[in-house]
N, C-alpha and C positions, 0 to 999 in steps of 0.2 A: 504494500500500500504506500502510495506517495504521501509523505507527511507535510511538506511545505516546499516553497522555493528555497533552494540551497544558496545559489548565487546567480548573478547576471554578469556576463563578461562582454565588454566592448573592445573591438579591435580599433586602435587609434594610430594616427600617423606620427604624432609627436607626443611622447609620453610626458615631457615637462609641461607643455602647453595644456594637455588634458588634465594633469594633476592640478595645475593652477585653477582651471575651470571648475572642477568638481570640489576642490577644497575651498577656494576663495569665493566662487559665485554661488554654488549650491550648499556650501557650509558642511560638506561631507567630512567625516572624521577619518583622516588617513592613518592606516595601521602599518603598512609595509610599502616600501618604495625601492626600486632598483632602476637600472638604466633602460629596462624594457617592460617593467611590470609595476603596478600599484594596486593595493587593496584598500578599500574604504568600507566604512559602515555609513549608511544613509537611510534614515527612517527605518532602522531595523534590518535593512537589506545589506548583504555582503555584495559589494560591487567591485569587480576586478577590471582593470584596464591592461591590455597587452599591446605593445607597439608592434605594428606590422606595416612597414613603409611602402611596400611594393605591391599592393593589391588595389584593384579598381574600386572607387568609391562614388563615382558620379551618379549611379542609379539610385542611391539611397534616398535622394531628395524627393522621389516620386512616390515613396511608400508611406502608408498611414501607420505602419508599424512603429510603436513607440512605447516608452515606459512612463507611467504617470505616478506622481508623488502627491500625497494628500497635504493640503494646507487648509488653515482655517479661513473661512470667508472674510473674516475681519482683517486678515493680512493680505488679501488679494491685491489691493492697490499698491501696498508697500512692496510686495514681490515684483509686480509689474514694473514699478519705478526702478527698483534695484537692478533688474535685468536690463532695462533701457539705459540706465546710467553706466552700466558696465559693458555696453555695446554688444550685448548678446543678440543673436539673430532671432528676433521674435517673429513668429509666423502668424499669418491670419488664421484665426480659429474658424472652425466650421459653424454654420448657423445652428443654433440650438435653442430649445425652449428654456425659459428661466427655471423650470422645475428640474432640469438636468444639471443645474448648478453651473458654476463658472470654471473656466479653464484658461490657462496661458500655455500656448504651444511655442516651443523654441528649439533650437538645435545646439548641440555641443560643437566644439571646433571641427569635428569630423563629419558633421551633418546628421548624427543620430538624433532623431526626434524625441523630445522629452515634453512632459506636460506637468503643470502644477494644477491640481483639481480640487475643488472645494466640496464635491459630493462624495457619497458613499455608494457601495454596491446596492444597498437597500433603497437609497434614493432613486437610483437608476431603474431598478426593477419596479418600484412603485409607479414611476413615471410611465414605463412601458405598459404596465397593466392598465393604467388609466387612458393612455393615448394610442396604444398600438394593439388593439384586440386581436389582430391577425397572428400575433406571436403566441407560441406555445410555452407555457410555464410549467415547471416541475417543482415538486416539493423538495425542501432542503434535505 
């Protein structure tokens, strides 16, 4: 039986630049660093970065694949301003109903899409139950 997510690893082109982004911008707690690898904890998640300079990365910008972190709605504007002040590439978010809560989409230095989200899984399911009757719902 799968118990939980163990860790997430991102391939990066410049380990120093990525360490600075995750540590200084997202306030991740750095645990281990080498010339090719770094380990962090971020919101209870073990996040690993591995430097791989010679792989294609240009297609990543077209994917909706992303990792989302929870923030309090009261901190939404503060986070948005923080990312903007630090010249983070903030993406245009998708159109959403206010019941789905708020999100800020942005990318790390290698184009990995990240999200800061104010909602919970329960919020989303409640919204879908109310607004999307064509969806099939299962018991927990």
